[in-house]
VEXDREN-2710 file (C-alpha; in Angstrom, 1 decimal):
% VEXDREN-2710
k/r/px/py/pz
1/MET/-21.7/209.3/-150.1
2/TYR/-18.8/211.5/-150.9
3/ALA/-17.5/209.1/-153.5
4/HIS/-20.9/208.8/-155.0
5/GLY/-21.1/212.6/-155.3
6/VAL/-17.8/212.8/-157.0
7/THR/-18.8/210.1/-159.4
8/SER/-22.1/211.9/-160.2
9/ARG/-20.3/215.2/-160.8
10/THR/-17.7/213.5/-162.9
11/PHE/-20.5/211.9/-165.0
12/TRP/-22.4/215.1/-165.5
13/ILE/-19.2/217.1/-166.3
14/GLY/-18.2/214.4/-168.8
15/TRP/-21.7/214.4/-170.3
16/LEU/-21.7/218.2/-170.6
17/ALA/-18.3/218.1/-172.4
18/VAL/-19.6/215.6/-174.9
19/ALA/-22.7/217.6/-175.5
20/LEU/-20.7/220.8/-176.1
21/PHE/-18.4/218.9/-178.5
22/LEU/-21.3/217.5/-180.4
23/ASN/-23.0/220.9/-180.6
24/LEU/-19.9/222.6/-181.9
25/TRP/-19.5/220.0/-184.7
26/ILE/-23.0/219.2/-185.5
27/ALA/-24.7/222.6/-185.2
28/PRO/-23.3/224.0/-188.4
29/ALA/-24.8/221.0/-190.3
30/PHE/-28.1/220.8/-188.4
31/GLY/-30.2/223.8/-187.4
32/ALA/-27.4/226.5/-187.5
33/SER/-28.0/229.9/-189.1
34/VAL/-25.9/232.9/-190.1
35/LEU/-26.8/236.6/-190.3
36/ILE/-25.8/238.2/-193.7
37/GLU/-26.0/241.7/-194.9
38/ASP/-27.3/241.7/-198.5
39/ALA/-26.7/244.2/-201.3
40/LEU/-29.6/246.4/-200.1
41/GLY/-28.1/246.7/-196.6
42/ARG/-30.7/244.4/-195.1
43/LYS/-29.9/241.8/-192.4
44/VAL/-30.9/238.4/-193.7
45/ARG/-30.8/235.2/-191.6
46/LEU/-30.0/232.1/-193.6
47/SER/-30.2/228.5/-192.4
48/LEU/-27.2/226.3/-192.8
49/PRO/-25.8/224.2/-194.4
50/ILE/-26.2/225.6/-198.0
51/GLN/-25.4/222.8/-200.4
52/THR/-27.4/223.7/-203.5
53/VAL/-27.8/227.1/-205.2
54/VAL/-29.8/228.5/-208.1
55/ALA/-27.7/231.3/-209.8
56/LEU/-30.0/233.8/-211.5
57/ASN/-27.3/235.8/-213.3
58/SER/-23.8/235.5/-214.8
59/ASP/-22.0/237.4/-212.1
60/ILE/-23.0/235.0/-209.3
61/LEU/-22.3/232.1/-211.6
62/GLU/-18.8/233.4/-212.3
63/ILE/-18.1/233.8/-208.6
64/LEU/-19.3/230.3/-207.8
65/ARG/-16.8/229.0/-210.3
66/THR/-14.1/231.2/-208.8
67/LEU/-14.9/229.6/-205.4
68/LYS/-14.7/226.1/-207.0
69/ALA/-18.3/225.6/-206.0
70/GLU/-19.7/224.4/-209.4
71/ASP/-21.1/221.3/-207.7
72/CYS/-23.4/223.4/-205.7
73/VAL/-25.1/224.9/-208.8
74/ALA/-28.6/223.3/-209.1
75/GLY/-30.0/225.7/-211.6
76/VAL/-29.0/228.6/-213.8
77/PHE/-30.5/231.5/-215.7
78/SER/-31.7/230.6/-219.2
79/GLU/-29.5/233.1/-221.0
80/VAL/-26.4/231.0/-220.1
81/VAL/-26.8/229.1/-223.3
82/ARG/-25.7/232.1/-225.3
83/GLU/-22.2/231.7/-223.8
84/HIS/-21.9/227.9/-223.7
85/GLU/-18.3/227.9/-224.7
86/PHE/-17.4/230.1/-221.7
87/TRP/-19.5/228.3/-219.2
88/GLY/-18.8/224.7/-220.3
89/ASP/-20.7/222.1/-218.2
90/LEU/-22.5/224.9/-216.2
91/ALA/-24.5/225.7/-219.4
92/GLN/-26.0/222.3/-219.2
93/ARG/-27.5/222.7/-215.7
94/PRO/-31.3/223.0/-215.4
95/LYS/-32.6/226.4/-216.7
96/VAL/-34.9/228.4/-214.5
97/GLY/-35.9/231.2/-216.9
98/SER/-34.7/234.8/-217.4
99/TRP/-32.6/236.6/-214.9
100/ARG/-35.3/239.3/-214.8
101/GLU/-38.3/237.0/-214.8
102/PRO/-37.4/233.5/-213.6
103/ASN/-39.9/230.7/-213.5
104/MET/-40.7/230.3/-209.8
105/GLU/-42.2/226.8/-210.2
106/THR/-39.1/225.5/-212.0
107/ILE/-37.0/226.9/-209.2
108/ALA/-39.2/225.3/-206.6
109/ALA/-39.0/221.9/-208.3
110/LEU/-35.2/222.0/-208.0
111/LYS/-35.6/222.5/-204.2
112/PRO/-32.4/224.5/-203.8
113/ASP/-31.1/225.7/-200.4
114/LEU/-30.6/229.2/-201.7
115/VAL/-31.5/231.4/-204.7
116/ILE/-29.1/234.3/-205.4
117/ALA/-30.2/237.3/-207.4
118/TYR/-29.3/240.9/-208.0
119/SER/-30.4/243.5/-205.5
120/ARG/-33.1/244.9/-207.7
121/ASN/-33.9/242.2/-210.3
122/PRO/-36.1/240.2/-210.2
123/GLY/-38.5/242.2/-208.0
124/PRO/-39.7/241.4/-204.5
125/LEU/-42.1/238.8/-205.8
126/LEU/-39.2/236.4/-205.8
127/GLU/-38.9/236.4/-202.0
128/ARG/-42.7/236.0/-201.6
129/LYS/-42.9/233.1/-204.0
130/MET/-39.9/231.3/-202.7
131/ALA/-41.1/231.7/-199.1
132/LEU/-44.1/229.6/-200.0
133/PHE/-41.8/226.8/-200.9
134/GLY/-39.5/227.3/-197.9
135/ILE/-36.6/228.4/-200.2
136/GLN/-34.2/231.1/-199.1
137/VAL/-33.3/234.1/-201.2
138/LEU/-30.1/236.2/-201.0
139/ARG/-29.5/239.4/-203.0
140/LEU/-25.9/240.1/-203.8
141/ASP/-24.7/242.0/-206.9
142/PHE/-21.1/241.0/-207.6
143/TYR/-20.8/243.8/-210.2
144/LYS/-19.8/246.8/-208.1
145/VAL/-16.0/247.3/-207.6
146/ASP/-16.4/248.7/-204.0
147/THR/-18.5/245.8/-202.7
148/LEU/-17.2/242.8/-204.7
149/GLU/-14.7/241.6/-202.2
150/ARG/-17.1/241.7/-199.3
151/GLU/-19.7/239.8/-201.3
152/VAL/-17.2/237.2/-202.4
153/ARG/-16.2/236.6/-198.8
154/VAL/-19.9/236.2/-197.8
155/MET/-20.3/233.5/-200.4
156/GLY/-17.1/231.8/-199.3
157/ARG/-18.4/231.7/-195.8
158/LEU/-21.8/230.4/-196.8
159/LEU/-20.4/227.6/-199.0
160/ASN/-17.4/226.7/-196.8
161/ARG/-15.0/228.1/-199.4
162/GLU/-13.2/230.7/-197.3
163/LYS/-9.8/229.8/-198.6
164/GLU/-10.9/230.1/-202.3
165/ALA/-12.6/233.4/-201.5
166/ALA/-9.5/234.7/-199.7
167/ARG/-7.3/233.7/-202.7
168/PHE/-9.4/235.7/-205.1
169/CYS/-9.8/238.7/-202.8
170/ASP/-6.0/238.9/-202.2
171/TRP/-5.3/238.8/-206.0
172/TYR/-8.0/241.4/-206.6
173/ARG/-6.9/243.8/-203.8
174/ARG/-3.2/243.5/-204.9
175/HIS/-3.9/244.6/-208.4
176/LEU/-6.3/247.4/-207.4
177/GLY/-3.7/248.5/-204.9
178/VAL/-1.1/248.9/-207.7
179/PHE/-3.5/250.9/-209.8
180/ARG/-4.4/253.1/-206.8
181/VAL/-0.8/253.9/-205.9
182/LYS/0.1/254.9/-209.5
183/ILE/-3.0/257.0/-209.9
184/ALA/-2.2/258.9/-206.7
185/ARG/1.0/260.1/-208.3
186/THR/-0.9/262.5/-210.6
187/LEU/-3.5/265.2/-209.9
188/ARG/-4.7/265.2/-213.4
189/ARG/-8.1/263.6/-214.0
190/PRO/-9.1/263.7/-217.7
191/ALA/-12.7/264.2/-218.5
192/VAL/-14.4/260.9/-219.6
193/TYR/-17.7/260.2/-221.1
194/ILE/-18.9/256.7/-220.1
195/GLU/-21.8/255.5/-222.3
196/SER/-23.8/252.5/-221.3
197/TYR/-25.2/249.9/-223.7
198/THR/-27.9/252.2/-225.0
199/ASP/-26.8/255.2/-227.0
200/TYR/-26.8/258.5/-225.1
201/HIS/-27.4/256.8/-221.8
202/ALA/-24.5/257.8/-219.6
203/ALA/-23.0/255.9/-216.6
204/GLY/-23.9/258.2/-213.8
205/PRO/-23.4/258.2/-210.0
206/GLY/-23.9/254.8/-208.4
207/SER/-23.3/252.9/-211.6
208/GLY/-20.6/250.3/-212.1
209/GLY/-19.2/252.3/-215.0
210/ASP/-18.8/255.3/-212.8
211/GLU/-16.9/253.3/-210.2
212/MET/-14.6/251.9/-212.8
213/CYS/-13.9/255.4/-214.2
214/VAL/-13.0/256.7/-210.8
215/ARG/-10.7/253.7/-210.1
216/ALA/-9.0/254.4/-213.4
217/GLY/-8.3/258.0/-212.5
218/GLY/-10.9/259.6/-214.7
219/ASN/-13.3/262.5/-214.2
220/ASN/-16.7/261.1/-215.2
221/ILE/-18.6/264.0/-216.8
222/ALA/-21.9/262.4/-215.7
223/ALA/-20.9/262.0/-212.0
224/GLY/-22.9/265.1/-211.0
225/LEU/-26.2/263.9/-212.5
226/SER/-28.9/262.5/-210.3
227/ILE/-29.4/258.9/-211.4
228/PRO/-27.2/256.0/-212.3
229/TYR/-28.1/255.8/-216.0
230/PRO/-29.4/259.2/-217.2
231/ARG/-30.3/259.9/-220.8
232/VAL/-28.2/262.7/-222.1
233/THR/-28.2/264.7/-225.4
234/PRO/-25.4/264.8/-228.0
235/GLU/-25.1/268.5/-227.3
236/TRP/-24.6/267.9/-223.6
237/VAL/-21.7/265.6/-224.2
238/LEU/-20.3/268.0/-226.8
239/SER/-20.4/270.8/-224.2
240/ARG/-18.5/268.8/-221.6
241/ASN/-15.5/268.3/-224.0
242/PRO/-14.5/264.8/-222.8
243/GLU/-10.9/263.7/-223.6
244/VAL/-11.8/260.0/-223.5
245/ILE/-15.0/258.2/-224.6
246/ILE/-15.7/254.7/-223.4
247/LYS/-18.8/252.7/-224.4
248/ALA/-20.1/249.4/-223.2
249/ALA/-21.3/246.9/-225.8
250/ALA/-22.8/243.4/-225.8
251/HIS/-22.0/241.8/-229.1
252/GLY/-22.9/238.2/-228.2
253/ASN/-19.9/237.0/-226.3
254/GLY/-16.4/238.4/-226.4
255/TYR/-15.0/235.0/-225.4
256/THR/-16.0/233.5/-228.8
257/LEU/-15.0/236.5/-231.0
258/ARG/-11.9/236.2/-233.1
259/ASP/-12.2/239.7/-234.7
260/PRO/-12.8/243.1/-233.1
261/ALA/-15.0/244.2/-236.0
262/PRO/-18.2/244.4/-233.9
263/PHE/-16.5/246.7/-231.4
264/ASN/-14.8/248.7/-234.1
265/ASN/-18.1/249.3/-236.0
266/CYS/-19.6/250.6/-232.8
267/ARG/-16.6/252.9/-232.2
268/ASP/-16.8/254.2/-235.8
269/ALA/-20.4/255.0/-235.4
270/ILE/-19.5/257.2/-232.4
271/LEU/-16.8/258.9/-234.3
272/LYS/-19.3/259.8/-237.0
273/ARG/-22.0/261.3/-234.7
274/PRO/-22.9/264.8/-236.0
275/ALA/-20.6/267.6/-234.8
276/TRP/-18.7/265.2/-232.5
277/HIS/-15.5/265.8/-234.4
278/HIS/-15.2/268.9/-232.2
279/ILE/-15.0/266.7/-229.1
280/PRO/-11.3/266.3/-228.0
281/ALA/-11.8/262.5/-227.6
282/VAL/-13.1/262.1/-231.1
283/ALA/-10.5/264.5/-232.6
284/SER/-7.6/262.5/-231.0
285/GLY/-9.2/259.0/-231.7
286/ASN/-9.4/258.3/-227.9
287/VAL/-12.7/256.5/-228.3
288/HIS/-13.1/252.9/-227.1
289/VAL/-15.7/250.1/-226.9
290/MET/-15.6/247.5/-224.2
291/ASP/-17.3/244.1/-224.0
292/SER/-20.0/243.5/-221.3
293/ALA/-17.9/240.7/-219.9
294/ILE/-15.3/243.1/-218.5
295/TRP/-17.7/246.0/-218.0
296/THR/-18.5/245.8/-214.3
297/GLY/-19.0/242.4/-212.7
298/PRO/-16.3/240.1/-211.4
299/ARG/-14.0/241.0/-214.3
300/ALA/-14.4/244.7/-213.9
301/ILE/-10.7/244.8/-212.8
302/ILE/-9.8/243.8/-216.4
303/GLY/-12.0/246.7/-217.7
304/ILE/-10.3/249.1/-215.3
305/ALA/-6.9/248.0/-216.6
306/HIS/-8.0/248.9/-220.1
307/MET/-9.4/252.2/-218.9
308/LEU/-6.1/253.0/-217.2
309/ARG/-4.3/252.6/-220.5
310/TRP/-6.8/254.9/-222.3
311/ILE/-7.1/257.5/-219.6
312/HIS/-3.5/257.6/-218.3
313/PRO/-1.3/256.0/-221.0
314/ASN/1.9/257.6/-219.7
315/LEU/1.4/256.3/-216.2
316/PHE/0.9/252.7/-217.3
317/PRO/3.1/252.1/-220.3
318/ASP/3.8/248.5/-219.3
319/LEU/0.3/247.5/-218.2
320/ASN/-1.0/244.5/-220.1
321/PRO/-4.8/244.0/-219.6
322/GLU/-4.8/240.9/-221.8
323/ALA/-2.2/239.2/-219.6
324/LEU/-4.2/240.1/-216.5
325/HIS/-7.3/238.7/-218.1
326/LYS/-5.5/235.5/-219.0
327/GLU/-4.3/235.1/-215.4
328/TYR/-7.8/235.6/-214.1
329/LEU/-9.4/233.1/-216.5
330/GLU/-6.8/230.4/-216.0
331/THR/-6.5/230.8/-212.3
332/PHE/-10.1/231.4/-211.1
333/GLN/-12.3/230.2/-214.0
334/GLY/-10.2/227.2/-215.0
335/ILE/-10.5/227.9/-218.7
336/ALA/-8.1/229.0/-221.5
337/TYR/-7.9/232.7/-222.5
338/HIS/-9.1/233.7/-225.9
339/GLY/-11.5/236.1/-227.5
340/VAL/-11.7/239.8/-228.2
341/PHE/-13.0/242.2/-225.6
342/VAL/-12.2/245.8/-226.7
343/SER/-12.1/247.7/-230.0
344/ASP/-8.8/248.4/-231.7
345/ASN/-6.9/251.5/-231.0
346/ILE/-6.9/254.0/-233.8
347/GLN/-4.3/256.5/-234.9
348/GLY/-4.6/259.9/-236.5
349/GLY/-7.8/261.2/-234.8
350/GLY/-11.4/260.9/-235.6
351/ARG/-13.2/261.1/-238.9
END
């Protein structure tokens, strides 16, 4: 009887150990879930594993390539074809419509485990439609400097690419740290007018452009306004006397450009705005145009490097944004560096 009891206990203990082992190893693949905080601050529970993803914008697609997770991409936003040289094989993946208004039925037909979108676009209809097909949606932005690292680590965790995520985040944090230390050495914060893609729409509080300006040690003249992209008047900018003007521009794709002419033309138009020759930035020629590829997004750190050279040239005489961009593209995107992403510097003041 005693021996039988010992044998029974041994059997059940052994069975329990095996069950626990199987649960630890099988649960992540079958029926497990994870709680994620999205870009809106909401708690979203996602079922694992996640093996296929529809990427609704360029920022998430760039991060997926950074994580070496191209094989997970089941579908992409249709605008990707405009940059086929940059995206390579990813531009050939099934198209699911615009990043603002995707085709829900096309997404459903691909049966992805997850759809990733910006926090605000497309609207909440995306979740409602995808829920009908049992497809999960996660909203992450990947264009804000202050949250990029956290969101990259989230994706690394979801796709089992933690090492790749850590590698990028370490690189990103290291360079931002160097910038931060040098900026801390000066109390001077030159006034900067950051203009978004549309003329006279400033980058206000909460915008990616404002974050970049702050990281580059500038004083954004629109920081005190009430919305992220306020429309301003020429007179308002003139009254703020910015020492630096930086404008975002989307001229196709900087990666395929061989000449800065499109950016230079945009800069020259700013220099010729009525009465703006009185603005210190125009008078000194400290007016610059930046391609959308390095304006916010995963490559915002490249844009910040350019801003640092324009806002604090004496602090960063040896900073080479092009070399940093080359390192990023070769290391994390697996492609060669070429293209034009900013306007030429000009000498001798405005016109």
